[in-house]
Chimera marker file (.cmm) of the C-alpha trace (Angstrom):
<marker_set name="trace">
<marker id="1" x="-17.680" y="-47.697" z="-41.868" r="1" g="1" b="0" radius="0.5"/>
<marker id="2" x="-17.150" y="-50.080" z="-38.928" r="1" g="1" b="0" radius="0.5"/>
<marker id="3" x="-18.558" y="-53.465" z="-38.041" r="1" g="1" b="0" radius="0.5"/>
<marker id="4" x="-20.225" y="-53.621" z="-34.621" r="1" g="1" b="0" radius="0.5"/>
<marker id="5" x="-21.624" y="-56.438" z="-32.537" r="1" g="1" b="0" radius="0.5"/>
<marker id="6" x="-24.689" y="-55.798" z="-30.405" r="1" g="1" b="0" radius="0.5"/>
<marker id="7" x="-26.061" y="-58.107" z="-27.741" r="1" g="1" b="0" radius="0.5"/>
<marker id="8" x="-28.154" y="-57.938" z="-24.550" r="1" g="1" b="0" radius="0.5"/>
<marker id="9" x="-26.070" y="-57.326" z="-21.436" r="1" g="1" b="0" radius="0.5"/>
<marker id="10" x="-26.558" y="-58.870" z="-18.031" r="1" g="1" b="0" radius="0.5"/>
<marker id="11" x="-28.701" y="-55.912" z="-17.000" r="1" g="1" b="0" radius="0.5"/>
<marker id="12" x="-31.445" y="-54.202" z="-19.020" r="1" g="1" b="0" radius="0.5"/>
<marker id="13" x="-28.919" y="-52.535" z="-21.347" r="1" g="1" b="0" radius="0.5"/>
<marker id="14" x="-27.730" y="-53.476" z="-24.835" r="1" g="1" b="0" radius="0.5"/>
<marker id="15" x="-23.963" y="-53.792" z="-25.218" r="1" g="1" b="0" radius="0.5"/>
<marker id="16" x="-22.259" y="-52.880" z="-28.488" r="1" g="1" b="0" radius="0.5"/>
<marker id="17" x="-18.613" y="-53.429" z="-29.448" r="1" g="1" b="0" radius="0.5"/>
<marker id="18" x="-16.420" y="-52.472" z="-32.383" r="1" g="1" b="0" radius="0.5"/>
<marker id="19" x="-14.019" y="-55.425" z="-32.837" r="1" g="1" b="0" radius="0.5"/>
<marker id="20" x="-11.599" y="-53.545" z="-35.111" r="1" g="1" b="0" radius="0.5"/>
<marker id="21" x="-11.008" y="-50.947" z="-32.366" r="1" g="1" b="0" radius="0.5"/>
<marker id="22" x="-9.878" y="-52.856" z="-29.246" r="1" g="1" b="0" radius="0.5"/>
<marker id="23" x="-11.709" y="-51.689" z="-26.125" r="1" g="1" b="0" radius="0.5"/>
<marker id="24" x="-14.251" y="-49.603" z="-28.045" r="1" g="1" b="0" radius="0.5"/>
<marker id="25" x="-17.448" y="-50.644" z="-26.257" r="1" g="1" b="0" radius="0.5"/>
<marker id="26" x="-20.641" y="-48.805" z="-25.381" r="1" g="1" b="0" radius="0.5"/>
<marker id="27" x="-24.186" y="-49.538" z="-24.274" r="1" g="1" b="0" radius="0.5"/>
<marker id="28" x="-27.713" y="-48.177" z="-24.285" r="1" g="1" b="0" radius="0.5"/>
<marker id="29" x="-31.162" y="-48.897" z="-22.890" r="1" g="1" b="0" radius="0.5"/>
<marker id="30" x="-32.390" y="-49.654" z="-26.424" r="1" g="1" b="0" radius="0.5"/>
<marker id="31" x="-30.630" y="-51.002" z="-29.515" r="1" g="1" b="0" radius="0.5"/>
<marker id="32" x="-31.041" y="-47.608" z="-31.154" r="1" g="1" b="0" radius="0.5"/>
<marker id="33" x="-29.459" y="-45.800" z="-28.207" r="1" g="1" b="0" radius="0.5"/>
<marker id="34" x="-26.605" y="-48.321" z="-28.083" r="1" g="1" b="0" radius="0.5"/>
<marker id="35" x="-25.887" y="-47.803" z="-31.794" r="1" g="1" b="0" radius="0.5"/>
<marker id="36" x="-25.977" y="-44.017" z="-31.361" r="1" g="1" b="0" radius="0.5"/>
<marker id="37" x="-23.556" y="-44.325" z="-28.440" r="1" g="1" b="0" radius="0.5"/>
<marker id="38" x="-21.099" y="-46.602" z="-30.280" r="1" g="1" b="0" radius="0.5"/>
<marker id="39" x="-20.996" y="-44.171" z="-33.205" r="1" g="1" b="0" radius="0.5"/>
<marker id="40" x="-19.880" y="-41.465" z="-30.776" r="1" g="1" b="0" radius="0.5"/>
<marker id="41" x="-17.385" y="-43.837" z="-29.124" r="1" g="1" b="0" radius="0.5"/>
<marker id="42" x="-15.897" y="-44.793" z="-32.515" r="1" g="1" b="0" radius="0.5"/>
<marker id="43" x="-15.533" y="-41.137" z="-33.512" r="1" g="1" b="0" radius="0.5"/>
<marker id="44" x="-13.816" y="-40.303" z="-30.205" r="1" g="1" b="0" radius="0.5"/>
<marker id="45" x="-11.540" y="-43.363" z="-30.445" r="1" g="1" b="0" radius="0.5"/>
<marker id="46" x="-10.402" y="-42.524" z="-33.988" r="1" g="1" b="0" radius="0.5"/>
<marker id="47" x="-9.974" y="-38.842" z="-33.120" r="1" g="1" b="0" radius="0.5"/>
<marker id="48" x="-7.771" y="-39.726" z="-30.124" r="1" g="1" b="0" radius="0.5"/>
<marker id="49" x="-5.577" y="-41.967" z="-32.291" r="1" g="1" b="0" radius="0.5"/>
<marker id="50" x="-5.214" y="-39.237" z="-34.903" r="1" g="1" b="0" radius="0.5"/>
<marker id="51" x="-4.359" y="-36.619" z="-32.264" r="1" g="1" b="0" radius="0.5"/>
<marker id="52" x="-1.601" y="-38.901" z="-30.960" r="1" g="1" b="0" radius="0.5"/>
<marker id="53" x="-0.347" y="-39.577" z="-34.513" r="1" g="1" b="0" radius="0.5"/>
<marker id="54" x="-1.093" y="-43.283" z="-34.092" r="1" g="1" b="0" radius="0.5"/>
<marker id="55" x="-2.356" y="-45.478" z="-36.932" r="1" g="1" b="0" radius="0.5"/>
<marker id="56" x="-6.092" y="-46.065" z="-37.155" r="1" g="1" b="0" radius="0.5"/>
<marker id="57" x="-6.792" y="-49.791" z="-37.569" r="1" g="1" b="0" radius="0.5"/>
<marker id="58" x="-8.447" y="-50.707" z="-40.848" r="1" g="1" b="0" radius="0.5"/>
<marker id="59" x="-11.831" y="-52.376" z="-40.800" r="1" g="1" b="0" radius="0.5"/>
<marker id="60" x="-11.936" y="-55.990" z="-41.943" r="1" g="1" b="0" radius="0.5"/>
<marker id="61" x="-15.403" y="-57.398" z="-42.480" r="1" g="1" b="0" radius="0.5"/>
<marker id="62" x="-15.769" y="-61.127" z="-42.030" r="1" g="1" b="0" radius="0.5"/>
<marker id="63" x="-18.875" y="-62.595" z="-40.524" r="1" g="1" b="0" radius="0.5"/>
<marker id="64" x="-19.632" y="-66.231" z="-39.815" r="1" g="1" b="0" radius="0.5"/>
<marker id="65" x="-22.609" y="-67.867" z="-38.222" r="1" g="1" b="0" radius="0.5"/>
<marker id="66" x="-21.944" y="-71.134" z="-36.423" r="1" g="1" b="0" radius="0.5"/>
<marker id="67" x="-24.779" y="-73.502" z="-35.688" r="1" g="1" b="0" radius="0.5"/>
<marker id="68" x="-24.266" y="-75.695" z="-32.647" r="1" g="1" b="0" radius="0.5"/>
<link id1="1" id2="2" r="1" g="1" b="0" radius="0.2"/>
<link id1="2" id2="3" r="1" g="1" b="0" radius="0.2"/>
<link id1="3" id2="4" r="1" g="1" b="0" radius="0.2"/>
<link id1="4" id2="5" r="1" g="1" b="0" radius="0.2"/>
<link id1="5" id2="6" r="1" g="1" b="0" radius="0.2"/>
<link id1="6" id2="7" r="1" g="1" b="0" radius="0.2"/>
<link id1="7" id2="8" r="1" g="1" b="0" radius="0.2"/>
<link id1="8" id2="9" r="1" g="1" b="0" radius="0.2"/>
<link id1="9" id2="10" r="1" g="1" b="0" radius="0.2"/>
<link id1="10" id2="11" r="1" g="1" b="0" radius="0.2"/>
<link id1="11" id2="12" r="1" g="1" b="0" radius="0.2"/>
<link id1="12" id2="13" r="1" g="1" b="0" radius="0.2"/>
<link id1="13" id2="14" r="1" g="1" b="0" radius="0.2"/>
<link id1="14" id2="15" r="1" g="1" b="0" radius="0.2"/>
<link id1="15" id2="16" r="1" g="1" b="0" radius="0.2"/>
<link id1="16" id2="17" r="1" g="1" b="0" radius="0.2"/>
<link id1="17" id2="18" r="1" g="1" b="0" radius="0.2"/>
<link id1="18" id2="19" r="1" g="1" b="0" radius="0.2"/>
<link id1="19" id2="20" r="1" g="1" b="0" radius="0.2"/>
<link id1="20" id2="21" r="1" g="1" b="0" radius="0.2"/>
<link id1="21" id2="22" r="1" g="1" b="0" radius="0.2"/>
<link id1="22" id2="23" r="1" g="1" b="0" radius="0.2"/>
<link id1="23" id2="24" r="1" g="1" b="0" radius="0.2"/>
<link id1="24" id2="25" r="1" g="1" b="0" radius="0.2"/>
<link id1="25" id2="26" r="1" g="1" b="0" radius="0.2"/>
<link id1="26" id2="27" r="1" g="1" b="0" radius="0.2"/>
<link id1="27" id2="28" r="1" g="1" b="0" radius="0.2"/>
<link id1="28" id2="29" r="1" g="1" b="0" radius="0.2"/>
<link id1="29" id2="30" r="1" g="1" b="0" radius="0.2"/>
<link id1="30" id2="31" r="1" g="1" b="0" radius="0.2"/>
<link id1="31" id2="32" r="1" g="1" b="0" radius="0.2"/>
<link id1="32" id2="33" r="1" g="1" b="0" radius="0.2"/>
<link id1="33" id2="34" r="1" g="1" b="0" radius="0.2"/>
<link id1="34" id2="35" r="1" g="1" b="0" radius="0.2"/>
<link id1="35" id2="36" r="1" g="1" b="0" radius="0.2"/>
<link id1="36" id2="37" r="1" g="1" b="0" radius="0.2"/>
<link id1="37" id2="38" r="1" g="1" b="0" radius="0.2"/>
<link id1="38" id2="39" r="1" g="1" b="0" radius="0.2"/>
<link id1="39" id2="40" r="1" g="1" b="0" radius="0.2"/>
<link id1="40" id2="41" r="1" g="1" b="0" radius="0.2"/>
<link id1="41" id2="42" r="1" g="1" b="0" radius="0.2"/>
<link id1="42" id2="43" r="1" g="1" b="0" radius="0.2"/>
<link id1="43" id2="44" r="1" g="1" b="0" radius="0.2"/>
<link id1="44" id2="45" r="1" g="1" b="0" radius="0.2"/>
<link id1="45" id2="46" r="1" g="1" b="0" radius="0.2"/>
<link id1="46" id2="47" r="1" g="1" b="0" radius="0.2"/>
<link id1="47" id2="48" r="1" g="1" b="0" radius="0.2"/>
<link id1="48" id2="49" r="1" g="1" b="0" radius="0.2"/>
<link id1="49" id2="50" r="1" g="1" b="0" radius="0.2"/>
<link id1="50" id2="51" r="1" g="1" b="0" radius="0.2"/>
<link id1="51" id2="52" r="1" g="1" b="0" radius="0.2"/>
<link id1="52" id2="53" r="1" g="1" b="0" radius="0.2"/>
<link id1="53" id2="54" r="1" g="1" b="0" radius="0.2"/>
<link id1="54" id2="55" r="1" g="1" b="0" radius="0.2"/>
<link id1="55" id2="56" r="1" g="1" b="0" radius="0.2"/>
<link id1="56" id2="57" r="1" g="1" b="0" radius="0.2"/>
<link id1="57" id2="58" r="1" g="1" b="0" radius="0.2"/>
<link id1="58" id2="59" r="1" g="1" b="0" radius="0.2"/>
<link id1="59" id2="60" r="1" g="1" b="0" radius="0.2"/>
<link id1="60" id2="61" r="1" g="1" b="0" radius="0.2"/>
<link id1="61" id2="62" r="1" g="1" b="0" radius="0.2"/>
<link id1="62" id2="63" r="1" g="1" b="0" radius="0.2"/>
<link id1="63" id2="64" r="1" g="1" b="0" radius="0.2"/>
<link id1="64" id2="65" r="1" g="1" b="0" radius="0.2"/>
<link id1="65" id2="66" r="1" g="1" b="0" radius="0.2"/>
<link id1="66" id2="67" r="1" g="1" b="0" radius="0.2"/>
<link id1="67" id2="68" r="1" g="1" b="0" radius="0.2"/>
</marker_set>
C-alpha cells in the first residue's frame, strides 16, 4: 500500500506522485487513468529495486491539511 498525491497538471492531464518512492510520477487524462498508471509505475519501481538488490523504501503515512 502506497500513499499517492494527485493534482491537475498544467495541461489537461492529472499528475500523480508517490512521495515514498522518489521520482515515481505518472499521469493520465482522467483521475482513474492516472491512478491506474501510478499503480503500474509503483510496481515497476519496486521490481527494479528488487532486481538490483536495493532496499525498497517503507511507506510512511502522514497527512496534514494546512489552511491559509
